[in-house]
N, C-alpha and C positions, 0 to 999 in steps of 0.2 A: 756033835753037830756044830759046825762054825757059825758064829754070830756075825751078822753083817756089821760093818762099820757104822752105819746109821742107827741101828738098833742100840749099839753100845753107847753112842753119843746122846740118844734121845733123853735119858734122865738129866743130862747137863742143859739140854735145850729148853726143857719145860720148867717154868717157875713153880717151885715147890716149897719155898720158904714159908713157914707158918707165921713168921714175924713180919712178912711183907705188907699184909694189909694194915696191921697195927701201926707200922711206922708211917704209912701213907696217911692213915687217919690222923696221926700226930702231926704230920707235916701240913695236912689241910687246916688243922686247928691253929697251928703257928702262923701260917700265911694269913689266915683270917684275922688273927690278932694284929699282925703286922699291917693289914689293910686298914684296920681301925686306927692304929697309931699313924699311919701315913696321912691321915686327914689333916694332921697338924702341919705337914710340909707340901701338901698337894699344890696350893697356890703359889708358894715361893719357887717350887720346882718348875711349875708350868710357866711362870713368868721368865724364869731363866731360859727355859728351852725356846720360848717364843722370841726372846731377844737374840739368843744365839742363831736362831733360824733366819731372823730378819737381817742380821749382820753377817750372815754366812760364817759364823764363828766356828763351826765344825767343819774340818777339812773335807774337801769334796770326796776323796777316795773313802774316808771313814763314813761319811753320810751315805754314800752308795752301798757300802757294806751293811750299814745298819738297815737300809731299805730292803736289801735282799732277805733279811731275817723274817719279813712278812710271809715268805713262802712256807714257813714251818707251821703257820697258824692259819693259812688261807685254805678254804674248803677244797678248791680245785687242785692245788698242789699237794695237799695232804692226801687226796684220793690217789694221785700218782705215786706217792710214797707207799701207800698201803698195796697198790698193784705191783710196785717194784719188789716188796718184801714177799708177796705171794709168788712172784715169778722166780725169785732168786733162793728162797728158803727151801730146803729139801722137803719140808712138810707141805709146800704148796699153799693152796687156798686156805688151809686149816689155821694159818696165822692171821688171815684177813678179818675175821669176826672180832678178835680182841682189839686190833688196832682201830677198826672202824667205830666199834662201840665206845672205846676209850676217848678217841678224838671227837667224833661227831656227837657222842652223847654228852660230853662236857660242853661243847659248844651249844647244843640245844638247851641244856640246862641254864647256861648263861643267858641265852636269848629269852628264855622264859621269864628270868628274874627281871629283864629289861621291861617286861610288860607290867611289872609291879612297881618299879622305882624309875622315875624320870630324872635324869641328870644331864646338864649340859656338858657337851664335849668341850675340852680346853679352848679350842679354836673359836668357840661361840660363847664361852662362859664369862661372867664378869670377874676377871682375874684380880681386879683391885678391891673387891669387896670381901665378905666373909665366906668361908668354905660352905657354910649352910646354903649361901645364895646359888651355889652350883647345882643344888637339888631343886627341881622345879615342883615336885609333888608326887603323890601316890597314884597308882592304878591308871597310868596314862593310856592304857588300852581302852578305857571307857570314856575318859574326858581329856584325851591328849591334846586336842586342838585348843582347848580353853588354857592348858598349861603352856603351850607354845606362844600364845598371845600374839603380840605384833610380829613375832618371828615367822608367823605363817602356820602352815599345817604341821601337825606332829609327825616326827619321822627321825631320820638319822641324827639330827642335831641334838635330840634329847635322849639318845641311847648310848650314853657313856658308861653306865654301871650295870653289871661288871663288864670286863672285856671279853668278848667272845673269842677274839683271836688268841688271847693269853690262855683262855680255858681250853681251847682246841689244841694249842701247842703243848701245853702241859699234859693234857690227856694223851696226846700222841707220844710224848716223851715217856710217860709212865708205861704205856702199852709196849713200846719198843724196848724199854729197859727190862720188862718182864720176860720178853722173848729173847734178848740178847744182852744179858747183864753186863758183859765186858764194856759195852758202849754206853753205860748209864750216864756217865758224867758228860759225855759228848751230846747225848739227847737233851739232858737238862740245860746244857749250855746253848743249844739251839733254841729252846723254849725261851730262855732268858733273853736271847737276841730277838726273838719274835716280840717279846714284851717290850724291849727297848725300842724297837721300831714303832710300836703303838704310842709310846712317849714322845719319841722324836717327831713323829707325824702330827702330833698334837691332836690325836684321836681319843686319847684316854688320859686320866690322871694316874698317879702312882697307886693310889688306893684301889682303882678299878682293875689294873693288871694284876695286883696281888690277890684281890678277891677272885679274879678269873683263874689265876694259877691254883688257888685253894680248891676251887671246883674241880679242876683237872685232877688233882691229887684225890679228892673225895671220890670221883667216878672210878679212878683206878684202883682205889682200895676196895670198892664194891665188886669190881671184876676180879680181884686178886684171890678169891676163894672164901670158904667158909659159908657159902650160900649157893643155892641151886645153879644160878647163872655162872658164878665163878668156877664152880665145880664142873659144870658142862664145858666151859672153855678149856680148863686144864685137861679134861678127858679128850676133848677133841684134838688138842695139840699133841697128846701123847699117843694117839691111836696110830695104827698102821697106815702107811702111805704107799698105796699101790704104785704110784708114779715112779718112785725111786727106791722102794724097799729092796728089790732084787738087782738094782743097778750098781755095778762096782764103781768105786770112786776112781777118777782118772789118775794116772800115775804122775 
């Protein structure tokens, strides 16, 4: 009996590397350590970016290119990327759960941590002080208005740590790399561009985006296998696809 081309390709399409989650856990740990080390350069880098933006020291075309990077970490455009993968991939909707859980799960985790730690965004932070002054306090969800003080009501200004965009972008990159390993470096580069945009837009410090990227790797590692959820995703992606199983490939 002749094997269909899709069935022959399926083992290559599904992530099966046992070392994948371990590498992602290691990457998450390394990024977390880099985030801690970045506290030493957060303020000098933020001051340099602020001066560059004020003097338009970054060329216009490059600045526009960096701004476009936000799309890889913004929820609406990430949803479009997930939908595009579901439409174009022969497995159809079966690839959507991994991408959605990786991207939005990482973003949700980052947003949850924001409820525990209040940090001023660079555009509102005292850049001439000590890095500790950029942190306003703990548990802003309960007494955030008091932390905001003269700045007004607690909200966006005090939600710098960690970067939700960076977490979402790295989670999406890890999910895409699991499904399409040949493009893994492109996906990581797009996540890095999204993180760069958050720095350029003075929405986050370097430690914020590194911590967000660590969360993206952590969520990707959990989804990579070795647990019921990861095993379910792998089984889902390797199962039969009635939409294209018996459809011959175009010449």
